[in-house]
C-alpha positions as CSV (number, residue, x, y, z in Angstrom):
1,M,-104.6,108.4,-87.0
2,R,-103.7,111.6,-85.1
3,T,-106.4,113.9,-84.1
4,V,-106.1,117.7,-85.1
5,R,-105.8,119.9,-81.9
6,R,-108.2,122.8,-81.5
7,V,-107.5,125.6,-79.2
8,G,-109.8,128.3,-78.1
9,P,-111.6,130.5,-78.2
10,V,-109.0,132.5,-76.1
11,P,-108.4,136.3,-75.7
12,A,-105.8,137.6,-78.2
13,Y,-104.7,140.6,-80.3
14,V,-103.4,140.7,-83.9
15,L,-99.9,142.1,-83.8
16,H,-99.1,141.9,-87.4
17,Q,-100.5,140.4,-90.4
18,A,-99.2,139.7,-94.1
19,P,-101.0,138.4,-97.3
20,Y,-100.7,134.6,-97.8
21,R,-101.5,133.3,-101.3
22,D,-104.6,134.6,-103.0
23,S,-107.0,135.1,-100.4
24,G,-105.3,134.4,-97.0
25,R,-103.2,136.1,-94.3
26,I,-100.5,135.1,-91.9
27,L,-101.4,136.5,-88.5
28,E,-99.0,137.2,-85.6
29,L,-101.2,136.9,-82.4
30,L,-100.5,137.8,-78.8
31,T,-102.8,135.5,-76.8
32,Q,-103.4,135.5,-73.1
33,D,-102.6,131.8,-72.4
34,H,-100.3,130.8,-75.1
35,G,-97.9,133.8,-75.8
36,R,-97.2,134.9,-79.2
37,L,-97.8,132.7,-82.3
38,S,-98.5,132.6,-86.0
39,V,-101.6,131.4,-87.6
40,F,-102.8,130.9,-91.2
41,A,-106.0,132.7,-91.9
42,H,-107.3,130.9,-95.0
43,G,-109.7,132.7,-97.3
44,V,-110.2,135.7,-95.1
45,R,-109.7,138.2,-98.0
46,R,-112.7,136.8,-99.9
47,A,-115.7,139.0,-100.3
48,K,-118.0,136.8,-98.3
49,S,-115.5,136.3,-95.4
50,G,-116.9,137.9,-92.2
51,L,-113.5,137.7,-90.5
52,V,-111.8,140.8,-92.1
53,A,-113.8,143.2,-89.8
54,A,-112.7,141.3,-86.7
55,L,-109.0,141.0,-87.7
56,Q,-108.0,144.5,-87.0
57,P,-105.1,145.7,-84.8
58,F,-105.6,147.0,-81.5
59,Q,-109.0,145.1,-81.0
60,R,-109.4,142.6,-78.3
61,L,-110.5,139.3,-79.8
62,L,-111.6,135.8,-79.0
63,V,-109.7,133.4,-81.4
64,S,-109.4,129.6,-82.0
65,W,-107.2,127.8,-84.2
66,S,-106.6,124.0,-85.1
67,G,-103.8,122.0,-86.4
68,R,-100.3,120.7,-85.5
69,G,-96.9,122.4,-86.0
70,E,-95.6,125.9,-85.7
71,A,-98.3,127.6,-87.7
72,P,-101.8,126.2,-87.2
73,S,-104.9,127.4,-89.1
74,L,-107.2,130.2,-87.8
75,A,-110.6,128.6,-86.9
76,G,-112.5,131.5,-85.8
77,A,-112.3,135.1,-84.5
78,E,-114.7,137.7,-82.9
79,L,-114.6,140.7,-81.0
80,D,-114.0,140.3,-77.3
81,G,-116.2,143.4,-76.1
82,P,-117.1,146.4,-77.9
83,P,-114.8,147.9,-80.6
84,R,-111.9,150.1,-79.5
85,S,-111.3,153.3,-81.2
86,L,-107.5,154.2,-80.7
87,P,-107.0,158.1,-81.0
88,A,-105.0,158.8,-84.2
89,A,-102.2,160.6,-82.2
90,Q,-101.5,157.3,-80.5
91,F,-101.6,155.1,-83.5
92,V,-97.7,155.1,-84.1
93,S,-97.1,154.6,-80.4
94,A,-99.4,151.6,-80.5
95,C,-97.5,150.2,-83.6
96,Y,-94.3,150.7,-81.7
97,V,-95.4,148.7,-78.8
98,N,-96.3,145.8,-81.3
99,E,-93.0,146.1,-83.0
100,L,-91.2,145.7,-79.7
101,I,-93.2,142.6,-78.8
102,L,-92.5,141.1,-82.2
103,K,-88.7,141.6,-81.9
104,L,-88.2,141.2,-78.1
105,T,-90.1,138.1,-77.6
106,T,-90.1,134.6,-79.0
107,R,-93.2,132.4,-80.3
108,H,-94.8,129.9,-78.0
109,D,-93.2,131.5,-74.9
110,S,-96.0,132.3,-72.5
111,H,-94.2,135.3,-71.1
112,A,-96.5,135.6,-68.0
113,G,-98.1,139.0,-67.7
114,L,-97.2,140.1,-71.2
115,F,-100.8,139.9,-72.5
116,D,-102.3,141.9,-69.5
117,L,-99.4,144.5,-69.8
118,Y,-100.4,144.9,-73.5
119,D,-103.9,145.2,-72.8
120,A,-103.3,147.9,-70.2
121,T,-100.9,149.8,-72.3
122,L,-103.5,150.1,-75.0
123,A,-105.9,151.3,-72.6
124,A,-103.5,154.0,-71.2
125,L,-102.8,155.1,-74.8
126,N,-106.5,155.2,-75.4
127,R,-106.8,157.7,-72.3
128,G,-104.1,159.8,-74.1
129,E,-101.2,159.0,-71.6
130,G,-98.8,158.7,-74.4
131,E,-95.2,158.9,-73.3
132,R,-95.8,157.9,-69.8
133,A,-97.5,154.6,-71.0
134,L,-94.7,153.9,-73.5
135,R,-92.0,154.3,-70.7
136,L,-93.8,152.1,-68.4
137,F,-94.3,149.4,-71.1
138,E,-90.7,149.6,-72.0
139,K,-89.6,149.0,-68.6
140,R,-92.0,146.2,-67.7
141,L,-91.3,144.6,-71.1
142,L,-87.5,144.5,-70.4
143,D,-88.2,142.9,-66.9
144,L,-90.5,140.3,-68.6
145,V,-87.9,139.2,-71.2
146,G,-85.1,139.0,-68.8
147,F,-83.2,142.2,-69.4
148,G,-84.7,144.3,-66.5
149,L,-82.6,147.4,-65.4
150,A,-80.9,147.5,-62.0
151,L,-82.9,150.3,-60.5
152,G,-83.0,151.6,-56.9
153,V,-79.4,150.9,-55.7
154,I,-76.1,152.0,-56.8
155,A,-74.0,149.6,-58.9
156,G,-72.8,146.7,-56.7
157,G,-76.0,146.9,-54.7
158,H,-74.3,148.3,-51.6
159,R,-76.1,151.7,-51.2
160,P,-79.6,152.8,-52.1
161,I,-80.1,155.5,-54.8
162,D,-80.2,159.0,-53.4
163,P,-83.1,160.8,-54.9
164,A,-81.2,164.1,-54.4
165,A,-78.1,162.9,-56.2
166,H,-77.3,162.4,-59.8
167,Y,-76.1,159.4,-61.6
168,H,-74.8,157.9,-64.9
169,F,-76.3,154.6,-65.8
170,R,-74.3,151.7,-67.2
171,L,-76.7,149.0,-68.6
172,E,-74.3,146.3,-67.6
173,H,-73.7,147.5,-64.1
174,G,-76.4,150.0,-63.0
175,A,-76.3,153.4,-61.7
176,V,-72.9,155.2,-61.0
177,E,-72.6,158.4,-59.1
178,A,-71.9,161.4,-61.3
179,G,-69.8,164.3,-60.0
180,P,-70.5,167.9,-60.4
181,G,-70.5,168.9,-64.0
182,A,-70.2,165.3,-65.2
183,A,-70.2,164.8,-69.0
184,G,-72.5,162.5,-70.7
185,R,-76.0,161.4,-69.8
186,V,-76.9,162.1,-66.1
187,Y,-80.2,161.0,-64.4
188,S,-81.4,162.3,-61.2
189,G,-81.8,159.8,-58.3
190,A,-85.3,160.9,-58.0
191,A,-86.2,159.8,-61.7
192,L,-84.4,156.4,-61.2
193,L,-86.4,155.6,-58.2
194,A,-89.7,156.8,-59.8
195,L,-88.9,154.3,-62.8
196,A,-88.2,151.6,-60.2
197,R,-91.3,152.1,-58.4
198,E,-93.4,152.5,-61.7
199,Q,-94.7,155.9,-60.4
200,L,-94.0,158.2,-63.3
201,D,-96.3,161.1,-62.4
202,D,-93.9,163.8,-63.3
203,D,-93.6,164.9,-66.9
204,G,-90.1,166.0,-66.8
205,Q,-88.9,162.6,-65.2
206,V,-90.8,160.8,-68.0
207,R,-88.9,162.9,-70.6
208,A,-85.6,162.5,-68.9
209,L,-85.8,158.7,-68.7
210,K,-86.5,158.3,-72.4
211,P,-82.8,158.0,-73.4
212,L,-82.1,155.3,-70.6
213,L,-84.9,153.1,-71.8
214,R,-84.0,153.7,-75.5
215,D,-80.4,152.6,-74.8
216,A,-81.7,149.5,-72.9
217,I,-84.1,148.5,-75.9
218,E,-81.3,149.1,-78.5
219,A,-79.0,146.8,-76.6
220,C,-81.6,144.1,-76.7
221,L,-82.3,144.7,-80.4
222,E,-78.6,143.9,-81.3
223,G,-78.4,146.2,-84.2
224,R,-81.9,145.5,-85.5
225,T,-83.9,148.7,-86.3
226,L,-87.3,149.7,-85.3
227,S,-89.3,151.0,-88.4
228,T,-91.8,152.7,-86.1
229,R,-89.2,154.8,-84.4
230,E,-88.1,156.0,-87.9
231,V,-91.6,156.8,-88.8
232,A,-92.0,158.9,-85.5
233,M,-88.7,160.7,-86.2
234,A,-89.8,161.6,-89.7
235,M,-93.2,162.9,-88.5
236,R,-91.5,164.9,-85.8
237,R,-89.1,166.3,-88.4
238,K,-92.2,167.2,-90.7
239,R,-93.8,169.0,-87.9
240,S,-90.8,171.2,-87.0
241,G,-90.4,172.0,-90.8
242,G,-87.0,170.1,-91.0
243,S,-88.0,168.0,-94.0
244,K,-88.3,169.0,-97.6
245,E,-91.1,167.8,-99.7
């Protein structure tokens, strides 16, 4: 008789959850040692279940599970440290981070460093770092999943980026020098080097690099849409008075 394997408790976050049958949930977890995985949480929506309060997004947990196959059963979950209260202004940004992980990673691939990156990104969002935290997360996530940008040198790798020059950026090749008055998206060498070094201390550079990272993310998505991006755009239109009730 085969024994049922039990794992944990290990640090984890809930990335997404969906109802399962009458009182259960299917949880997508990001774990420190086992990467991303799905678990069935049986009975957690019952009135007597004490797990509902723990299984909240953006809370660091200690979870355990048991069973064989692709989707084992949740055996336990509790907070790993004090509860975190994410500022309301950063909620959509944190949901965007979750959605990127769900769409750009595969289950049961450890993706070394991803858990720590996620943990650090939530902490940065909690500090109100917003756009800077998102740009660094996007850059590092692309590196982790094998789609890192060729930053720091001109396409072909023969010459370093000149911080005083300006460049187009071709995702498949890298930076290409842009002449005076060049059309299309142009990035300063200083901004590209700042991203390569992960030293985004200038708000102007953070804003300027957003299109580059957005294009790289869209190339990885291969036509799939991000619902959180659409929500963020709708919220911006509403704030600017561009939408009609």
